[in-house]
mmCIF file as Biopython writes it, N, C-alpha, C and O atoms, coordinates in Angstrom:
data_model
#
loop_
_atom_site.group_PDB
_atom_site.id
_atom_site.type_symbol
_atom_site.label_atom_id
_atom_site.label_alt_id
_atom_site.label_comp_id
_atom_site.label_asym_id
_atom_site.label_entity_id
_atom_site.label_seq_id
_atom_site.pdbx_PDB_ins_code
_atom_site.Cartn_x
_atom_site.Cartn_y
_atom_site.Cartn_z
_atom_site.occupancy
_atom_site.B_iso_or_equiv
_atom_site.auth_seq_id
_atom_site.auth_asym_id
_atom_site.pdbx_PDB_model_num
ATOM 1   N N  . ASP A ? 1  ? 5.793  19.190 -7.446  1.0 0.0 1  A 1 
ATOM 2   C CA . ASP A ? 1  ? 4.350  19.761 -7.951  1.0 0.0 1  A 1 
ATOM 3   C C  . ASP A ? 1  ? 3.101  18.744 -8.127  1.0 0.0 1  A 1 
ATOM 4   O O  . ASP A ? 1  ? 3.182  18.081 -9.162  1.0 0.0 1  A 1 
ATOM 5   N N  . PRO A ? 2  ? 1.957  18.486 -7.320  1.0 0.0 2  A 1 
ATOM 6   C CA . PRO A ? 2  ? 1.164  17.886 -7.011  1.0 0.0 2  A 1 
ATOM 7   C C  . PRO A ? 2  ? 0.416  17.931 -8.558  1.0 0.0 2  A 1 
ATOM 8   O O  . PRO A ? 2  ? -0.362 17.044 -8.906  1.0 0.0 2  A 1 
ATOM 9   N N  . ARG A ? 3  ? 0.678  18.794 -9.202  1.0 0.0 3  A 1 
ATOM 10  C CA . ARG A ? 3  ? -0.127 19.177 -10.529 1.0 0.0 3  A 1 
ATOM 11  C C  . ARG A ? 3  ? 0.414  18.344 -11.841 1.0 0.0 3  A 1 
ATOM 12  O O  . ARG A ? 3  ? -0.187 18.352 -12.915 1.0 0.0 3  A 1 
ATOM 13  N N  . VAL A ? 4  ? 1.632  17.629 -11.601 1.0 0.0 4  A 1 
ATOM 14  C CA . VAL A ? 4  ? 2.294  17.152 -12.631 1.0 0.0 4  A 1 
ATOM 15  C C  . VAL A ? 4  ? 2.399  15.560 -12.071 1.0 0.0 4  A 1 
ATOM 16  O O  . VAL A ? 4  ? 3.031  15.366 -11.032 1.0 0.0 4  A 1 
ATOM 17  N N  . PRO A ? 5  ? 1.849  14.566 -12.687 1.0 0.0 5  A 1 
ATOM 18  C CA . PRO A ? 5  ? 1.738  13.246 -11.796 1.0 0.0 5  A 1 
ATOM 19  C C  . PRO A ? 5  ? 3.580  12.917 -12.217 1.0 0.0 5  A 1 
ATOM 20  O O  . PRO A ? 5  ? 4.250  13.278 -13.184 1.0 0.0 5  A 1 
ATOM 21  N N  . TYR A ? 6  ? 3.890  12.176 -11.131 1.0 0.0 6  A 1 
ATOM 22  C CA . TYR A ? 6  ? 5.369  11.309 -11.312 1.0 0.0 6  A 1 
ATOM 23  C C  . TYR A ? 6  ? 5.520  10.621 -12.598 1.0 0.0 6  A 1 
ATOM 24  O O  . TYR A ? 6  ? 6.468  10.719 -13.376 1.0 0.0 6  A 1 
ATOM 25  N N  . TRP A ? 7  ? 4.405  9.878  -12.724 1.0 0.0 7  A 1 
ATOM 26  C CA . TRP A ? 7  ? 4.650  8.950  -13.902 1.0 0.0 7  A 1 
ATOM 27  C C  . TRP A ? 7  ? 4.784  9.627  -15.481 1.0 0.0 7  A 1 
ATOM 28  O O  . TRP A ? 7  ? 4.950  8.903  -16.463 1.0 0.0 7  A 1 
ATOM 29  N N  . GLU A ? 8  ? 4.697  10.987 -15.566 1.0 0.0 8  A 1 
ATOM 30  C CA . GLU A ? 8  ? 4.959  11.798 -16.832 1.0 0.0 8  A 1 
ATOM 31  C C  . GLU A ? 8  ? 6.502  12.025 -17.038 1.0 0.0 8  A 1 
ATOM 32  O O  . GLU A ? 8  ? 6.987  12.183 -18.159 1.0 0.0 8  A 1 
ATOM 33  N N  . ALA A ? 9  ? 7.250  12.031 -15.857 1.0 0.0 9  A 1 
ATOM 34  C CA . ALA A ? 9  ? 8.561  12.091 -15.876 1.0 0.0 9  A 1 
ATOM 35  C C  . ALA A ? 9  ? 9.171  10.515 -16.033 1.0 0.0 9  A 1 
ATOM 36  O O  . ALA A ? 9  ? 10.115 10.202 -16.758 1.0 0.0 9  A 1 
ATOM 37  N N  . ALA A ? 10 ? 8.508  9.745  -15.299 1.0 0.0 10 A 1 
ATOM 38  C CA . ALA A ? 10 ? 9.029  8.128  -15.434 1.0 0.0 10 A 1 
ATOM 39  C C  . ALA A ? 10 ? 8.574  7.756  -16.925 1.0 0.0 10 A 1 
ATOM 40  O O  . ALA A ? 10 ? 9.356  7.049  -17.560 1.0 0.0 10 A 1 
ATOM 41  N N  . LYS A ? 11 ? 7.569  8.099  -17.451 1.0 0.0 11 A 1 
ATOM 42  C CA . LYS A ? 11 ? 7.478  7.893  -18.876 1.0 0.0 11 A 1 
ATOM 43  C C  . LYS A ? 11 ? 8.480  8.602  -20.238 1.0 0.0 11 A 1 
ATOM 44  O O  . LYS A ? 11 ? 8.853  8.247  -21.356 1.0 0.0 11 A 1 
ATOM 45  N N  . TRP A ? 12 ? 8.609  9.708  -19.409 1.0 0.0 12 A 1 
ATOM 46  C CA . TRP A ? 12 ? 9.597  10.566 -20.868 1.0 0.0 12 A 1 
ATOM 47  C C  . TRP A ? 12 ? 11.026 10.032 -20.485 1.0 0.0 12 A 1 
ATOM 48  O O  . TRP A ? 12 ? 11.778 9.937  -21.456 1.0 0.0 12 A 1 
ATOM 49  N N  . THR A ? 13 ? 11.636 9.607  -19.087 1.0 0.0 13 A 1 
ATOM 50  C CA . THR A ? 13 ? 12.781 8.756  -19.089 1.0 0.0 13 A 1 
ATOM 51  C C  . THR A ? 13 ? 12.561 7.757  -19.772 1.0 0.0 13 A 1 
ATOM 52  O O  . THR A ? 13 ? 13.451 7.540  -20.594 1.0 0.0 13 A 1 
ATOM 53  N N  . ALA A ? 14 ? 11.561 6.902  -19.772 1.0 0.0 14 A 1 
ATOM 54  C CA . ALA A ? 14 ? 11.788 5.516  -20.164 1.0 0.0 14 A 1 
ATOM 55  C C  . ALA A ? 14 ? 11.832 5.844  -21.960 1.0 0.0 14 A 1 
ATOM 56  O O  . ALA A ? 14 ? 12.662 5.250  -22.647 1.0 0.0 14 A 1 
ATOM 57  N N  . LYS A ? 15 ? 11.017 6.673  -22.482 1.0 0.0 15 A 1 
ATOM 58  C CA . LYS A ? 15 ? 11.354 6.921  -23.792 1.0 0.0 15 A 1 
ATOM 59  C C  . LYS A ? 15 ? 12.706 7.641  -24.198 1.0 0.0 15 A 1 
ATOM 60  O O  . LYS A ? 15 ? 13.277 7.190  -25.190 1.0 0.0 15 A 1 
ATOM 61  N N  . ILE A ? 16 ? 13.178 8.528  -23.648 1.0 0.0 16 A 1 
ATOM 62  C CA . ILE A ? 16 ? 14.921 8.801  -23.906 1.0 0.0 16 A 1 
ATOM 63  C C  . ILE A ? 16 ? 15.749 7.504  -23.433 1.0 0.0 16 A 1 
ATOM 64  O O  . ILE A ? 16 ? 16.895 7.524  -23.882 1.0 0.0 16 A 1 
ATOM 65  N N  . ARG A ? 17 ? 15.492 6.532  -22.745 1.0 0.0 17 A 1 
ATOM 66  C CA . ARG A ? 17 ? 16.657 5.398  -22.362 1.0 0.0 17 A 1 
ATOM 67  C C  . ARG A ? 17 ? 16.115 4.560  -23.667 1.0 0.0 17 A 1 
ATOM 68  O O  . ARG A ? 17 ? 16.983 4.174  -24.451 1.0 0.0 17 A 1 
ATOM 69  N N  . ASP A ? 18 ? 14.847 4.274  -23.936 1.0 0.0 18 A 1 
ATOM 70  C CA . ASP A ? 18 ? 14.729 3.484  -25.244 1.0 0.0 18 A 1 
ATOM 71  C C  . ASP A ? 18 ? 15.085 4.219  -26.657 1.0 0.0 18 A 1 
ATOM 72  O O  . ASP A ? 18 ? 14.718 3.655  -27.688 1.0 0.0 18 A 1 
ATOM 73  N N  . MET A ? 19 ? 15.679 5.270  -26.728 1.0 0.0 19 A 1 
ATOM 74  C CA . MET A ? 19 ? 16.028 5.778  -27.702 1.0 0.0 19 A 1 
ATOM 75  C C  . MET A ? 19 ? 17.575 6.570  -27.898 1.0 0.0 19 A 1 
ATOM 76  O O  . MET A ? 19 ? 17.982 7.143  -28.909 1.0 0.0 19 A 1 
ATOM 77  N N  . LYS A ? 20 ? 18.126 6.431  -26.860 1.0 0.0 20 A 1 
ATOM 78  C CA . LYS A ? 20 ? 19.710 6.781  -26.651 1.0 0.0 20 A 1 
ATOM 79  C C  . LYS A ? 20 ? 20.508 5.558  -27.008 1.0 0.0 20 A 1 
ATOM 80  O O  . LYS A ? 20 ? 20.384 4.451  -26.483 1.0 0.0 20 A 1 
ATOM 81  N N  . LYS A ? 21 ? 21.336 5.892  -27.960 1.0 0.0 21 A 1 
ATOM 82  C CA . LYS A ? 21 ? 22.427 4.794  -28.276 1.0 0.0 21 A 1 
ATOM 83  C C  . LYS A ? 21 ? 23.949 4.689  -27.714 1.0 0.0 21 A 1 
ATOM 84  O O  . LYS A ? 21 ? 24.847 4.075  -28.289 1.0 0.0 21 A 1 
ATOM 85  N N  . ASP A ? 22 ? 24.080 5.390  -26.497 1.0 0.0 22 A 1 
ATOM 86  C CA . ASP A ? 22 ? 25.346 5.089  -25.648 1.0 0.0 22 A 1 
ATOM 87  C C  . ASP A ? 22 ? 25.096 4.334  -24.575 1.0 0.0 22 A 1 
ATOM 88  O O  . ASP A ? 22 ? 24.015 4.598  -24.050 1.0 0.0 22 A 1 
ATOM 89  N N  . SER A ? 23 ? 25.629 3.610  -24.140 1.0 0.0 23 A 1 
ATOM 90  C CA . SER A ? 23 ? 25.791 2.880  -23.089 1.0 0.0 23 A 1 
ATOM 91  C C  . SER A ? 23 ? 25.889 3.730  -21.611 1.0 0.0 23 A 1 
ATOM 92  O O  . SER A ? 23 ? 25.900 2.959  -20.652 1.0 0.0 23 A 1 
ATOM 93  N N  . ASN A ? 24 ? 25.950 4.954  -21.304 1.0 0.0 24 A 1 
ATOM 94  C CA . ASN A ? 24 ? 25.946 5.503  -20.272 1.0 0.0 24 A 1 
ATOM 95  C C  . ASN A ? 24 ? 24.669 5.274  -19.568 1.0 0.0 24 A 1 
ATOM 96  O O  . ASN A ? 24 ? 23.678 5.065  -20.268 1.0 0.0 24 A 1 
ATOM 97  N N  . ASP A ? 25 ? 24.528 5.284  -18.044 1.0 0.0 25 A 1 
ATOM 98  C CA . ASP A ? 25 ? 23.336 5.482  -17.329 1.0 0.0 25 A 1 
ATOM 99  C C  . ASP A ? 25 ? 22.692 6.577  -17.539 1.0 0.0 25 A 1 
ATOM 100 O O  . ASP A ? 25 ? 23.245 7.639  -17.827 1.0 0.0 25 A 1 
ATOM 101 N N  . LEU A ? 26 ? 21.095 6.368  -17.376 1.0 0.0 26 A 1 
ATOM 102 C CA . LEU A ? 26 ? 20.058 7.699  -17.386 1.0 0.0 26 A 1 
ATOM 103 C C  . LEU A ? 26 ? 19.303 7.466  -16.052 1.0 0.0 26 A 1 
ATOM 104 O O  . LEU A ? 26 ? 18.562 6.484  -15.996 1.0 0.0 26 A 1 
ATOM 105 N N  . PHE A ? 27 ? 19.401 8.131  -15.167 1.0 0.0 27 A 1 
ATOM 106 C CA . PHE A ? 27 ? 18.585 8.260  -13.991 1.0 0.0 27 A 1 
ATOM 107 C C  . PHE A ? 27 ? 17.721 9.353  -13.924 1.0 0.0 27 A 1 
ATOM 108 O O  . PHE A ? 27 ? 17.923 10.503 -14.312 1.0 0.0 27 A 1 
ATOM 109 N N  . LEU A ? 28 ? 16.332 8.676  -13.170 1.0 0.0 28 A 1 
ATOM 110 C CA . LEU A ? 28 ? 15.512 9.898  -12.778 1.0 0.0 28 A 1 
ATOM 111 C C  . LEU A ? 28 ? 15.270 9.920  -11.185 1.0 0.0 28 A 1 
ATOM 112 O O  . LEU A ? 28 ? 14.921 8.917  -10.562 1.0 0.0 28 A 1 
ATOM 113 N N  . LYS A ? 29 ? 15.472 11.055 -10.656 1.0 0.0 29 A 1 
ATOM 114 C CA . LYS A ? 29 ? 15.554 10.810 -9.083  1.0 0.0 29 A 1 
ATOM 115 C C  . LYS A ? 29 ? 14.207 11.903 -8.834  1.0 0.0 29 A 1 
ATOM 116 O O  . LYS A ? 29 ? 14.116 13.101 -9.101  1.0 0.0 29 A 1 
ATOM 117 N N  . THR A ? 30 ? 13.383 11.109 -8.313  1.0 0.0 30 A 1 
ATOM 118 C CA . THR A ? 30 ? 11.962 11.729 -7.803  1.0 0.0 30 A 1 
ATOM 119 C C  . THR A ? 30 ? 12.075 11.929 -6.244  1.0 0.0 30 A 1 
ATOM 120 O O  . THR A ? 30 ? 12.586 11.048 -5.553  1.0 0.0 30 A 1 
ATOM 121 N N  . ASP A ? 31 ? 11.489 13.346 -5.583  1.0 0.0 31 A 1 
ATOM 122 C CA . ASP A ? 31 ? 11.115 13.707 -4.266  1.0 0.0 31 A 1 
ATOM 123 C C  . ASP A ? 31 ? 9.890  13.844 -4.222  1.0 0.0 31 A 1 
ATOM 124 O O  . ASP A ? 31 ? 9.482  14.860 -4.785  1.0 0.0 31 A 1 
ATOM 125 N N  . MET A ? 32 ? 9.139  13.199 -3.760  1.0 0.0 32 A 1 
ATOM 126 C CA . MET A ? 32 ? 7.224  13.530 -3.892  1.0 0.0 32 A 1 
ATOM 127 C C  . MET A ? 32 ? 7.364  14.579 -2.931  1.0 0.0 32 A 1 
ATOM 128 O O  . MET A ? 32 ? 6.330  15.231 -3.073  1.0 0.0 32 A 1 
ATOM 129 N N  . ARG A ? 33 ? 8.253  15.279 -1.767  1.0 0.0 33 A 1 
ATOM 130 C CA . ARG A ? 33 ? 8.184  15.848 -0.772  1.0 0.0 33 A 1 
ATOM 131 C C  . ARG A ? 33 ? 8.459  17.317 -1.211  1.0 0.0 33 A 1 
ATOM 132 O O  . ARG A ? 33 ? 7.910  18.180 -0.526  1.0 0.0 33 A 1 
ATOM 133 N N  . THR A ? 34 ? 9.235  17.727 -2.261  1.0 0.0 34 A 1 
ATOM 134 C CA . THR A ? 34 ? 9.408  19.010 -3.211  1.0 0.0 34 A 1 
ATOM 135 C C  . THR A ? 34 ? 8.750  19.322 -4.016  1.0 0.0 34 A 1 
ATOM 136 O O  . THR A ? 34 ? 7.867  18.551 -4.393  1.0 0.0 34 A 1 
ATOM 137 N N  . GLY A ? 35 ? 8.919  20.616 -4.620  1.0 0.0 35 A 1 
ATOM 138 C CA . GLY A ? 35 ? 8.486  21.647 -5.585  1.0 0.0 35 A 1 
ATOM 139 C C  . GLY A ? 35 ? 9.196  21.028 -7.096  1.0 0.0 35 A 1 
ATOM 140 O O  . GLY A ? 35 ? 9.503  19.870 -7.376  1.0 0.0 35 A 1 
ATOM 141 N N  . HIS A ? 36 ? 9.290  22.045 -7.757  1.0 0.0 36 A 1 
ATOM 142 C CA . HIS A ? 36 ? 9.686  22.141 -8.843  1.0 0.0 36 A 1 
ATOM 143 C C  . HIS A ? 36 ? 11.605 22.146 -8.737  1.0 0.0 36 A 1 
ATOM 144 O O  . HIS A ? 36 ? 12.402 21.640 -9.527  1.0 0.0 36 A 1 
ATOM 145 N N  . HIS A ? 37 ? 11.823 22.777 -7.690  1.0 0.0 37 A 1 
ATOM 146 C CA . HIS A ? 37 ? 12.901 23.335 -7.895  1.0 0.0 37 A 1 
ATOM 147 C C  . HIS A ? 37 ? 13.973 22.527 -6.806  1.0 0.0 37 A 1 
ATOM 148 O O  . HIS A ? 37 ? 15.052 22.008 -7.090  1.0 0.0 37 A 1 
ATOM 149 N N  . ALA A ? 38 ? 13.582 22.573 -6.030  1.0 0.0 38 A 1 
ATOM 150 C CA . ALA A ? 38 ? 14.496 21.512 -4.812  1.0 0.0 38 A 1 
ATOM 151 C C  . ALA A ? 38 ? 13.535 21.804 -3.606  1.0 0.0 38 A 1 
ATOM 152 O O  . ALA A ? 38 ? 12.484 22.446 -3.604  1.0 0.0 38 A 1 
ATOM 153 N N  . SER A ? 39 ? 14.352 20.983 -2.306  1.0 0.0 39 A 1 
ATOM 154 C CA . SER A ? 39 ? 13.891 20.750 -1.191  1.0 0.0 39 A 1 
ATOM 155 C C  . SER A ? 39 ? 14.081 22.666 -0.700  1.0 0.0 39 A 1 
ATOM 156 O O  . SER A ? 39 ? 14.728 23.519 -1.307  1.0 0.0 39 A 1 
ATOM 157 N N  . SER A ? 40 ? 13.128 22.849 0.773   1.0 0.0 40 A 1 
ATOM 158 C CA . SER A ? 40 ? 13.512 24.047 0.955   1.0 0.0 40 A 1 
ATOM 159 C C  . SER A ? 40 ? 13.702 24.085 2.607   1.0 0.0 40 A 1 
ATOM 160 O O  . SER A ? 40 ? 13.652 25.160 3.205   1.0 0.0 40 A 1 
ATOM 161 N N  . GLY A ? 41 ? 13.882 23.067 3.164   1.0 0.0 41 A 1 
ATOM 162 C CA . GLY A ? 41 ? 14.170 22.944 4.620   1.0 0.0 41 A 1 
ATOM 163 C C  . GLY A ? 41 ? 15.541 23.445 4.793   1.0 0.0 41 A 1 
ATOM 164 O O  . GLY A ? 41 ? 16.321 23.788 3.905   1.0 0.0 41 A 1 
ATOM 165 N N  . ARG A ? 42 ? 15.745 23.437 6.235   1.0 0.0 42 A 1 
ATOM 166 C CA . ARG A ? 42 ? 16.918 23.834 6.637   1.0 0.0 42 A 1 
ATOM 167 C C  . ARG A ? 42 ? 18.206 23.059 6.160   1.0 0.0 42 A 1 
ATOM 168 O O  . ARG A ? 42 ? 19.180 23.632 5.671   1.0 0.0 42 A 1 
ATOM 169 N N  . PHE A ? 43 ? 18.110 21.695 6.353   1.0 0.0 43 A 1 
ATOM 170 C CA . PHE A ? 43 ? 19.189 20.993 5.548   1.0 0.0 43 A 1 
ATOM 171 C C  . PHE A ? 43 ? 18.739 20.324 4.580   1.0 0.0 43 A 1 
ATOM 172 O O  . PHE A ? 43 ? 19.279 19.237 4.373   1.0 0.0 43 A 1 
ATOM 173 N N  . ASP A ? 44 ? 17.991 20.613 3.986   1.0 0.0 44 A 1 
ATOM 174 C CA . ASP A ? 44 ? 17.529 19.720 2.761   1.0 0.0 44 A 1 
ATOM 175 C C  . ASP A ? 44 ? 18.305 19.716 1.644   1.0 0.0 44 A 1 
ATOM 176 O O  . ASP A ? 44 ? 18.626 18.807 0.877   1.0 0.0 44 A 1 
ATOM 177 N N  . TYR A ? 45 ? 18.611 21.132 1.683   1.0 0.0 45 A 1 
ATOM 178 C CA . TYR A ? 45 ? 20.029 21.112 0.481   1.0 0.0 45 A 1 
ATOM 179 C C  . TYR A ? 45 ? 21.039 20.503 0.724   1.0 0.0 45 A 1 
ATOM 180 O O  . TYR A ? 45 ? 21.678 19.848 -0.100  1.0 0.0 45 A 1 
ATOM 181 N N  . ILE A ? 46 ? 21.319 20.656 1.964   1.0 0.0 46 A 1 
ATOM 182 C CA . ILE A ? 46 ? 22.709 20.046 2.297   1.0 0.0 46 A 1 
ATOM 183 C C  . ILE A ? 46 ? 22.349 18.560 1.861   1.0 0.0 46 A 1 
ATOM 184 O O  . ILE A ? 46 ? 23.046 18.004 1.012   1.0 0.0 46 A 1 
ATOM 185 N N  . LYS A ? 47 ? 21.248 17.905 2.444   1.0 0.0 47 A 1 
ATOM 186 C CA . LYS A ? 47 ? 21.000 16.321 1.928   1.0 0.0 47 A 1 
ATOM 187 C C  . LYS A ? 47 ? 21.115 16.100 0.368   1.0 0.0 47 A 1 
ATOM 188 O O  . LYS A ? 47 ? 21.685 15.088 -0.040  1.0 0.0 47 A 1 
ATOM 189 N N  . ASP A ? 48 ? 20.665 16.885 -0.385  1.0 0.0 48 A 1 
ATOM 190 C CA . ASP A ? 48 ? 20.745 16.932 -1.760  1.0 0.0 48 A 1 
ATOM 191 C C  . ASP A ? 48 ? 21.908 16.726 -2.303  1.0 0.0 48 A 1 
ATOM 192 O O  . ASP A ? 48 ? 22.259 15.714 -2.910  1.0 0.0 48 A 1 
ATOM 193 N N  . ILE A ? 49 ? 22.763 18.054 -2.012  1.0 0.0 49 A 1 
ATOM 194 C CA . ILE A ? 49 ? 24.264 17.638 -2.400  1.0 0.0 49 A 1 
ATOM 195 C C  . ILE A ? 49 ? 24.779 16.668 -1.736  1.0 0.0 49 A 1 
ATOM 196 O O  . ILE A ? 49 ? 25.282 15.957 -2.606  1.0 0.0 49 A 1 
ATOM 197 N N  . ALA A ? 50 ? 25.026 16.043 -0.409  1.0 0.0 50 A 1 
ATOM 198 C CA . ALA A ? 50 ? 25.200 14.671 -0.561  1.0 0.0 50 A 1 
ATOM 199 C C  . ALA A ? 50 ? 24.940 13.465 -0.956  1.0 0.0 50 A 1 
ATOM 200 O O  . ALA A ? 50 ? 25.657 12.465 -0.934  1.0 0.0 50 A 1 
ATOM 201 N N  . PHE A ? 51 ? 23.546 13.654 -1.431  1.0 0.0 51 A 1 
ATOM 202 C CA . PHE A ? 51 ? 23.093 12.473 -2.235  1.0 0.0 51 A 1 
ATOM 203 C C  . PHE A ? 51 ? 23.734 12.479 -3.834  1.0 0.0 51 A 1 
ATOM 204 O O  . PHE A ? 51 ? 23.907 11.463 -4.507  1.0 0.0 51 A 1 
ATOM 205 N N  . TYR A ? 52 ? 24.050 13.931 -4.280  1.0 0.0 52 A 1 
ATOM 206 C CA . TYR A ? 52 ? 24.777 14.034 -5.582  1.0 0.0 52 A 1 
ATOM 207 C C  . TYR A ? 52 ? 26.499 13.559 -5.317  1.0 0.0 52 A 1 
ATOM 208 O O  . TYR A ? 52 ? 27.237 13.133 -6.205  1.0 0.0 52 A 1 
ATOM 209 N N  . TYR A ? 53 ? 26.764 13.700 -4.312  1.0 0.0 53 A 1 
ATOM 210 C CA . TYR A ? 53 ? 28.364 13.437 -4.077  1.0 0.0 53 A 1 
ATOM 211 C C  . TYR A ? 53 ? 28.408 11.802 -3.860  1.0 0.0 53 A 1 
ATOM 212 O O  . TYR A ? 53 ? 29.320 11.083 -4.269  1.0 0.0 53 A 1 
ATOM 213 N N  . ALA A ? 54 ? 27.405 11.420 -3.238  1.0 0.0 54 A 1 
ATOM 214 C CA . ALA A ? 54 ? 27.787 9.962  -2.894  1.0 0.0 54 A 1 
ATOM 215 C C  . ALA A ? 54 ? 27.348 9.352  -4.333  1.0 0.0 54 A 1 
ATOM 216 O O  . ALA A ? 54 ? 27.633 8.161  -4.459  1.0 0.0 54 A 1 
ATOM 217 N N  . PHE A ? 55 ? 26.783 9.888  -5.303  1.0 0.0 55 A 1 
ATOM 218 C CA . PHE A ? 55 ? 26.094 9.463  -6.393  1.0 0.0 55 A 1 
ATOM 219 C C  . PHE A ? 55 ? 27.785 9.009  -7.227  1.0 0.0 55 A 1 
ATOM 220 O O  . PHE A ? 55 ? 28.225 8.007  -7.791  1.0 0.0 55 A 1 
ATOM 221 N N  . VAL A ? 56 ? 28.253 10.229 -6.929  1.0 0.0 56 A 1 
ATOM 222 C CA . VAL A ? 56 ? 29.703 10.160 -8.343  1.0 0.0 56 A 1 
ATOM 223 C C  . VAL A ? 56 ? 30.665 9.788  -7.361  1.0 0.0 56 A 1 
ATOM 224 O O  . VAL A ? 56 ? 31.745 9.660  -7.939  1.0 0.0 56 A 1 
ATOM 225 N N  . LEU A ? 57 ? 30.761 9.581  -6.279  1.0 0.0 57 A 1 
ATOM 226 C CA . LEU A ? 57 ? 31.358 8.771  -5.472  1.0 0.0 57 A 1 
ATOM 227 C C  . LEU A ? 57 ? 31.203 7.358  -5.891  1.0 0.0 57 A 1 
ATOM 228 O O  . LEU A ? 57 ? 32.215 6.706  -6.149  1.0 0.0 57 A 1 
ATOM 229 N N  . ASP A ? 58 ? 30.080 6.851  -5.977  1.0 0.0 58 A 1 
ATOM 230 C CA . ASP A ? 58 ? 29.914 5.431  -6.194  1.0 0.0 58 A 1 
ATOM 231 C C  . ASP A ? 58 ? 30.349 5.334  -7.849  1.0 0.0 58 A 1 
ATOM 232 O O  . ASP A ? 58 ? 30.864 4.304  -8.282  1.0 0.0 58 A 1 
ATOM 233 N N  . LYS A ? 59 ? 30.124 6.342  -8.594  1.0 0.0 59 A 1 
ATOM 234 C CA . LYS A ? 59 ? 30.356 5.919  -10.027 1.0 0.0 59 A 1 
ATOM 235 C C  . LYS A ? 59 ? 31.698 5.612  -10.213 1.0 0.0 59 A 1 
ATOM 236 O O  . LYS A ? 59 ? 32.065 4.764  -11.026 1.0 0.0 59 A 1 
ATOM 237 N N  . LEU A ? 60 ? 32.683 6.449  -9.289  1.0 0.0 60 A 1 
ATOM 238 C CA . LEU A ? 60 ? 34.018 6.439  -9.317  1.0 0.0 60 A 1 
ATOM 239 C C  . LEU A ? 60 ? 34.639 5.403  -8.742  1.0 0.0 60 A 1 
ATOM 240 O O  . LEU A ? 60 ? 35.850 5.312  -8.948  1.0 0.0 60 A 1 
ATOM 241 N N  . ARG A ? 61 ? 34.168 4.678  -8.140  1.0 0.0 61 A 1 
ATOM 242 C CA . ARG A ? 61 ? 34.197 3.414  -7.088  1.0 0.0 61 A 1 
ATOM 243 C C  . ARG A ? 61 ? 34.937 4.143  -6.279  1.0 0.0 61 A 1 
ATOM 244 O O  . ARG A ? 61 ? 36.089 3.826  -6.572  1.0 0.0 61 A 1 
ATOM 245 N N  . VAL A ? 62 ? 34.978 5.070  -5.285  1.0 0.0 62 A 1 
ATOM 246 C CA . VAL A ? 62 ? 35.482 5.952  -4.233  1.0 0.0 62 A 1 
ATOM 247 C C  . VAL A ? 62 ? 35.372 5.109  -3.334  1.0 0.0 62 A 1 
ATOM 248 O O  . VAL A ? 62 ? 34.237 4.692  -3.566  1.0 0.0 62 A 1 
ATOM 249 N N  . THR A ? 63 ? 35.861 4.352  -2.159  1.0 0.0 63 A 1 
ATOM 250 C CA . THR A ? 63 ? 35.353 3.710  -1.052  1.0 0.0 63 A 1 
ATOM 251 C C  . THR A ? 63 ? 35.741 4.346  0.298   1.0 0.0 63 A 1 
ATOM 252 O O  . THR A ? 63 ? 35.215 4.116  1.387   1.0 0.0 63 A 1 
ATOM 253 N N  . GLU A ? 64 ? 36.594 5.054  0.069   1.0 0.0 64 A 1 
ATOM 254 C CA . GLU A ? 64 ? 36.964 5.947  1.524   1.0 0.0 64 A 1 
ATOM 255 C C  . GLU A ? 64 ? 37.440 7.015  1.278   1.0 0.0 64 A 1 
ATOM 256 O O  . GLU A ? 64 ? 37.760 7.774  2.193   1.0 0.0 64 A 1 
#
């Protein structure tokens, strides 16, 4: 959403990281090409799902 600057979410994420007590990772994923909900292109949904699967597999240290 062009009306909400990306740095607002970045500031919020930084504040949460500063306040949290655990050692779990906290990530902010920003996509400047999309709106509030998700990508709307024909294959963008599949790319988004692949990104999340890749993240989980990386965290689980799955190599193949």
